[in-house]
C-alpha positions as CSV (number, residue, x, y, z in Angstrom):
1,M,0.0,0.0,0.0
2,V,1.0,3.6,-0.6
3,E,1.9,5.8,2.4
4,K,0.5,9.2,3.0
5,N,3.9,10.8,2.5
6,D,4.1,9.3,-1.0
7,Y,0.7,10.9,-1.7
8,R,1.9,14.2,-0.2
9,L,4.7,14.4,-2.6
10,L,2.6,13.4,-5.6
11,V,-0.1,16.0,-4.7
12,R,2.5,18.7,-4.6
13,Q,3.8,17.6,-8.0
14,I,0.3,17.4,-9.5
15,T,-0.6,20.8,-8.1
16,E,2.5,22.3,-9.7
17,L,1.8,20.5,-13.0
18,I,-1.7,21.8,-13.4
19,Q,-1.1,25.3,-11.9
20,G,-2.1,28.0,-14.3
21,E,-3.9,25.7,-16.7
22,N,-7.7,26.0,-17.1
23,D,-8.4,23.6,-20.0
24,E,-10.4,20.7,-18.6
25,A,-9.1,18.0,-21.0
26,A,-5.5,19.1,-20.6
27,V,-5.6,19.1,-16.8
28,L,-7.5,15.8,-16.4
29,S,-5.2,14.2,-19.0
30,N,-2.0,15.0,-17.2
31,V,-3.5,14.1,-13.8
32,A,-4.6,10.7,-15.1
33,A,-1.1,10.2,-16.6
34,A,0.7,11.3,-13.5
35,L,-1.3,8.9,-11.3
36,H,-1.0,6.0,-13.7
37,D,2.8,6.5,-14.0
38,A,3.3,6.8,-10.2
39,F,1.3,3.7,-9.3
40,S,1.4,1.6,-12.5
41,E,2.2,-1.6,-10.5
42,R,-1.2,-1.2,-8.7
43,F,-3.4,1.0,-11.0
44,F,-4.1,-0.6,-14.3
45,W,-6.8,2.0,-15.2
46,V,-6.9,5.6,-14.1
47,G,-9.3,8.2,-15.5
48,F,-12.1,10.7,-15.1
49,Y,-15.7,10.6,-15.8
50,R,-17.3,14.1,-16.2
51,V,-20.9,15.1,-15.3
52,K,-22.5,16.0,-18.6
53,D,-26.2,16.2,-19.6
54,G,-27.3,14.2,-16.5
55,E,-24.8,11.4,-16.8
56,L,-21.1,10.6,-16.3
57,L,-19.3,10.8,-19.6
58,L,-15.9,9.2,-20.2
59,G,-13.1,11.7,-19.9
60,P,-9.3,11.5,-20.2
61,F,-7.9,8.2,-19.0
62,Q,-4.9,5.9,-19.0
63,G,-5.4,2.2,-19.6
64,P,-7.6,-0.1,-21.8
65,V,-10.9,1.0,-23.4
66,A,-13.7,2.0,-21.0
67,C,-17.5,2.6,-20.8
68,Y,-18.6,5.8,-22.4
69,H,-21.7,6.6,-20.3
70,I,-22.6,5.8,-16.7
71,G,-25.9,6.8,-15.1
72,F,-26.5,8.5,-11.8
73,G,-26.4,6.0,-9.0
74,K,-25.2,3.2,-11.4
75,G,-22.1,1.1,-10.7
76,V,-19.3,2.4,-8.5
77,C,-18.8,5.6,-10.4
78,G,-22.5,6.5,-10.4
79,T,-22.7,5.6,-6.7
80,A,-19.8,7.9,-5.8
81,W,-21.5,10.7,-7.8
82,Q,-24.9,10.1,-6.1
83,R,-23.4,10.0,-2.6
84,A,-20.8,12.7,-3.3
85,E,-18.3,10.7,-1.4
86,T,-15.4,8.2,-2.1
87,V,-16.3,4.7,-2.6
88,I,-13.8,1.9,-2.1
89,V,-14.7,-1.6,-3.5
90,P,-12.3,-4.4,-2.3
91,D,-13.9,-6.9,-4.7
92,V,-16.0,-5.6,-7.6
93,E,-17.7,-8.9,-8.0
94,Q,-19.4,-8.3,-4.6
95,F,-20.6,-4.7,-5.5
96,P,-24.3,-4.8,-6.5
97,G,-24.7,-3.3,-10.0
98,H,-21.0,-3.2,-10.8
99,I,-20.5,-2.1,-14.4
100,A,-17.8,-4.4,-15.8
101,C,-16.0,-2.2,-18.4
102,S,-13.0,-4.6,-18.1
103,S,-13.0,-8.1,-16.9
104,L,-9.5,-7.4,-15.5
105,S,-10.8,-5.1,-12.8
106,R,-10.8,-6.8,-9.3
107,S,-11.0,-3.7,-7.0
108,E,-11.9,-0.1,-7.4
109,I,-11.8,3.3,-5.8
110,V,-13.9,6.2,-7.1
111,V,-13.4,9.8,-5.7
112,P,-15.9,12.6,-6.6
113,V,-14.5,15.9,-7.8
114,I,-16.6,18.5,-6.1
115,G,-16.6,22.1,-7.4
116,G,-16.7,25.3,-5.4
117,D,-20.5,25.3,-5.7
118,G,-20.7,22.0,-3.9
119,E,-21.8,20.1,-7.0
120,V,-20.0,17.0,-8.2
121,K,-18.3,17.9,-11.5
122,G,-17.0,14.4,-12.2
123,V,-15.3,11.4,-10.6
124,L,-11.7,10.1,-10.5
125,D,-11.9,6.3,-11.1
126,I,-9.1,3.9,-10.5
127,D,-9.2,0.1,-11.0
128,S,-6.7,-2.5,-9.9
129,R,-6.1,-6.1,-11.0
130,Q,-5.6,-6.9,-7.4
131,L,-8.3,-7.7,-4.9
132,D,-8.5,-5.2,-2.0
133,A,-5.9,-2.9,-3.5
134,F,-7.1,0.4,-1.9
135,D,-7.1,1.6,1.7
136,D,-7.6,4.7,3.7
137,S,-4.2,6.1,2.6
138,D,-5.4,5.8,-1.0
139,R,-8.7,7.4,0.0
140,W,-6.9,10.3,1.7
141,G,-4.3,10.8,-1.1
142,L,-6.7,10.6,-4.0
143,E,-9.2,12.9,-2.3
144,Q,-6.3,15.4,-2.1
145,V,-5.7,14.9,-5.9
146,A,-9.4,15.4,-6.6
147,D,-9.4,18.6,-4.5
148,A,-6.4,20.0,-6.4
149,V,-8.2,19.3,-9.7
150,A,-11.4,20.9,-8.3
151,R,-9.6,24.0,-7.1
152,Q,-7.9,24.4,-10.5
153,L,-10.9,23.8,-12.7
154,Y,-14.2,24.3,-10.8
155,T,-13.9,27.1,-8.4
C-alpha cells in the first residue's frame, strides 16, 4: 500500500503540474497520466468521468478502453457521484450493480471531484487487477488529488 507521505509528494507535483492551466481536457489528461505512472504496479486503469447532460461521460484516462456513459447511481462511479463521497470496493464482483467495463478489474476506488459550488463535477476512477488494493491512505491521497483538480478547474 502507498503511504500518505508518498501521496503528499505526488499531490505537490500534480498541483505544480496543473497550476495556471484551465483547460479541462488538458488538466484531467495530465493528472490521469501522473497517477497511472506513479502507481502503475497497482493501478491498471486511471481516469475521469465528467458530469455532462445528467450522466457521467468518459473523460481523459490511461489504460484499456472503457465505458462511455454511466448513469447517476449506477455502478461504482455513479454511486460515488450520487453520494458525493469516495467509494472503495475491495472486490468488484461483490458490488451490487457493478459495471464491468473490463474483466481485468478486481477492485476499485472512485473519488468525486466537487466544485466550489458543492456540486459533483466528475469522478476520479481507479481500477486494480488486485483484490483489496485500496485503503484509507489511498482514499486520503486521491481525495487530495481530486481537491487539487477541483480548485484548478471548478472554483
